[in-house]
N, C-alpha and C positions, 0 to 999 in steps of 0.2 A: 851851197856856197861855203867856201872856207873863210870864216870870219874870226880873225885874231885881232885883239887890241892890246896895246902896250898899257899895262896896269902897274901902278906903283905899289910896292909892298908896304903896307901900313904898319904891320908888326909881325913878329915871329915869336911864338910862345911854345916852350917845351911842354910836351904832354907826358912823355916817359923818357927814359934814357935814349931810346931809338926813334922817337916820334916827335914831330912838331906840328903845330897849327900855323898855317900861313894865311894872313888876312890881307886882301888886296883892297885898295881904295878904288871905288867906282865913281868916276865923275858924273855929275848930273846928266850930261848928254848921253851917257851910256847905261843909265840905270834901267831903262826899259829893256835893253838888250840882255842884261844880266839878271833879269827876273827868272826864277827857277822853280820847278816843281820839286819838293823835297824828295831826295833820292837820286837826283841827276848829278852829273859830274862836270868838271872843267878839264880841258886839255891844256897842259902847259908845254911851252916850246922853248928850247935853249940850245945854244951852240956849245958843245963840250969837246975840247981838243979837236976842233975843226969838223966835228960831226953834229948834224942836227938831230936832236932827240925830242920825241914827243911822248908824254905820259899823261894818262887821265887819272884824276883823283876825285873822289866823291866830295861834294859840297857838304860840310858839316854844319854850317850855320850862316846866317846873314842877320847880324844883330840890328842893322839899320840899312836903309836903301843905299847908303854910301859905302857899304862894305860887303865883302863876300869872302868866305874862308874855306880852305881845304885842309885836310890833315894828311901828312905824309909820314909813313913809317919806313925807315931805312932797312933794306933787306940785303942779305949777303950777295955780292955781285951786282947789286942794283946801282948802276952809274948815276941815274937821275935822282933816285931817292936819297942816296948819300950826298949828292950835291945839294939837294934841297935841305937836308938836315944840317949840313956843315957850312954851307957857303951862302945860302940865300939870307940876306939881311934887310932890315928896315931901310927904306929909301931906294932900294934897287927897283928896276923895272923888268918885267917879264912879259913875253907874249902869251896871252891867255885867250883861248877860244871861248865863244859864248856857250852857255850851258847846253849840254846834250844828254841823251839817254832816255830810255823808256821806263826804267825801274823807278819805283817810288809811289807816292800817294799824294794827291792834292786834297787836303781837308776842306770840308764844306760846313759852314756854321750850323746848318739845319740838320746835319747828320748826328746820329747817336749810335756808335758802334763799339765793338770789342775787338781789339787787334793784338796780334802776337808778333814779336820780333825775336829772331834767333840769330845771334852774331858770335863770332869768335875773332879775337885779335883786332886787327884794323878793320874788320868787317863792321865794326860799330859805327864807322864814320857816316855812312848814309842814314843809319838808324837814328843817330842823334838828331839829324834834321827832321826826319819823319816823326819821331817821338815828340819833339818840342813843338813843332807846328801843329800836329794833331791835337795834343792836349790843350794848347792855347786856343785853337780855333773851334774845335768841337767840344764845347764845355760839358757835355754829358757823356762823352766817350771815355773808354778805359783802354789802357795799354799794359801788356805784360812783356817784359824783356828778359830773355834767357841769354846770358852773356858769359862766354868762356874765355879764360886767360890762364897763363901759367901761374901767376900770383897777383896779389892786389897791387904790387909795385909795378907790374908790367901792364896794368889796366889803363887803357886810354880813356880819357874823359871821366875819370873817377869823380872829380869834384863837380863837373857839369851834371853828371847823373845824380849825384847826391843832392844837388840844388833842385833838380827837377822833382826828386822824390819829396823833398821838403815842401815844394810848391804845390804838388798834387798828391798828397799822401794817400788819398782814398781812390785815386784813379790810375796810379802807376804802381805796378808790381815789378820789383827788380829781383831776379834770381841769378846770382853770380856763382859760377862754377869754376873752381881752380884746380889745375892738374898737378901743381908742384907746391901746394900750400895746404897744411893740415887744417881741416875744418871740423867744427863740432859735429856735423852730420856727414856721414858717408854719401848721402844723397847729393851733396854739393861739392864732392871731391871727384876729380877725374876729368875726362874730356867729354865734350858734347858729341854724342853719337846716337845711334838708334837705341841702344840699350839704356843710355842715360835719359833720353827723352821719354822712353817708355816708363822708366822708374819715376820720373817726375809726374807723368800722367797718373800713376797709381797713388802718389802721395801728396802732390802739390798743385798741379796744373791740369785743368779740365779743357783739353783741346777742342772739345765739341762746342764750346761757348763762343769761339772766335769767328768773326766774319771774314777775316783775311789774315794771312801770315806773310811776313817778309823775312827772307833768309839771306845772309851774306857772310862769307868767310872762306876758308879753304875748300877746295872742290869736293874732297871726300866727305867733309862735314855736311856740306849742303846736299849732296846726293843722299846721304843717310837720313838727314832731316826730312827731305822731301818724301822719301819712301815711307818713313815712319809716320809722318802726318797723314799721308794717304791711308796707310794701314789702320790708323786710329780713327778714320772716318772723315777727315777733312777733304772737301772737294778739290780736285786738281786746279780748277779755275780760281780758287781762293788762295793758292800758294804762289808767291812771287819770289824769284831768285835774282840776285845780282852777282854775276861772276866777274871778279876783278882780275883774275888771271886764269890761264889754262895750262895744261901740261905741256903744250907745244903749239906752235902756230904755223908749222910747215904745211904748205898746200900740196896735197897729193890727190891727183886725179882719180876718180872712181870709174871712169870710162876709158876706152881705148882710142878715142878720137885724137888725131894728130892736128895740132893747131900752130905749130911753129911757122912764123911768117904770116899768120892770119891777121886780118885787119878788123878792128872794132871801132865804132864811132862813139865818142864820149861827148855828151851834151852838158855844158856847164855855163852858167851865167848867160844863157840864151844863145850860145855859140856851139857849133859842132866841130869836133877835132878828131881826126882819124889817127889811130895809134896802131902799131904793129907788134904782135907778140914775138918774143925772141926764143921761146922754148915752150914745150908742151905743158909744163907745170908752172908757167908764169901767170900770176893773177892779172886781172884787168887793172887793178889798182897799181901793182908794181910796174906793169908795162907803161901805164900813163905817167907815173912819177919818173920813170927812167927817161921818158921822152919830154920832160919839162913841164908837165901839167901840174897845177897847184890844186890838188884835190884834198878834201878833208879826210883825215885819218888820225888814228892814235895808236891803238893796240896791235893791229894787224893779226889778231888772233880770233876774230869772230865774236868778240865779247862786247865791245863798247857801242857798236852801231854808228859810230861817227862817219864811217865811209858808206853809209846806206845810199843806194840809188835804185832807180826803177828800170827794169828791162822793158823797153817800148817796142822792140823788134827782135826777133830771133830767140834763141834759147841758150841758157847757161847752166853749168853745173856748179852748185854752191857746196863746197866741201864741208865746212863747219859753220854752225849757226847756234850761238848761245843767246841771241838778243832779239831777233825778229819774231813777232807773234804770228800765229797761223793766218790771221786776216791780212797781215802785211805780205806774207808769202803768196797768198791767194791773189793779191792785187798786183803781184809782179815785182815786189821789192826784193833786193838781194844785198848782200854785203860784198862790196867790190874787192875787198882784200881776200875773199875766199872764192870769187867768181871766176870760172874758166869757161870760155865760149864753147858751145856744142855745135853751133851753126855758123855759116859764113856771113850772116847778115845782121850781126848783133849791134844794137844801138842801146846804150844805157844813158839815163837822164839823171844827173845829180841835182837838177833844179826841182824835181818832183818830190817835194817833202810834205805832201798833203796829209799823210797819216802820222799822228803823234804817237 
């Protein structure tokens, strides 16, 4: 189900020169709908110059049940991110989808664990929610954050992290790495990559102690971090990645099946709708949107899982997947933004959201 609600902007706070935190007021009637697992994201929708744009941003905090916040960093060429930084003001209303996404961690009071977070730049956004919720809920747990930035001035949530360190001095370890700022130790100068993580393992951080690791940032950093943690002995199932962008989202078929003119049945809100593909490389999502269906989506890059659906008949080819887990794939779930039909009897169900 595509569930957007109009939420009022309660406040906009600058984080750095290029980033802001946007806090939405959540009315009592919608507070259950906007409860989230730390690490999830919100999809924002706006009309810019006559074009509808949707972008997903990680939830960074929810200080009380009546508020929910996301952080947005303006990027070069980013129409929505620059609009968010420059034009969204207190008192405005935006269309905001209910929380989505599989990344993150739900703390439990009875647990006692040791956790690692590796973030670079705006990848800190979901980590802030995970850190603060875990340290508050699991009173015997410990967290280590390795956080990379160009400089201390470009560091998002610098004060919020300092406050967390003051509040949990024995249970939170902060390791800040800067690429364009001189540090007392060479260990803390440079970029987060495999070499840097290995050096930290030698001198500062024992990766073998962690029960789980959460990684978010540029794709190259995440890939190197994942490979390095595995090489240093961390089990693959303990490593969790949040990809907020991809090098490209174009759908390219990996088979030679021709499907132009093929029909696919889309099930949504208990109703079936037949759509027709106009080209061999048109995804099921794009074909449905072109024909007026109001399906949930955000990134169209195989990252956010907002467009997840279940194949209940037929077979599809899913080109790119950065978000669905192996058990979801085995159960028949696909990302409709990347799904191309392989057979003529395909039925996909957007109401089948049983797997979280």
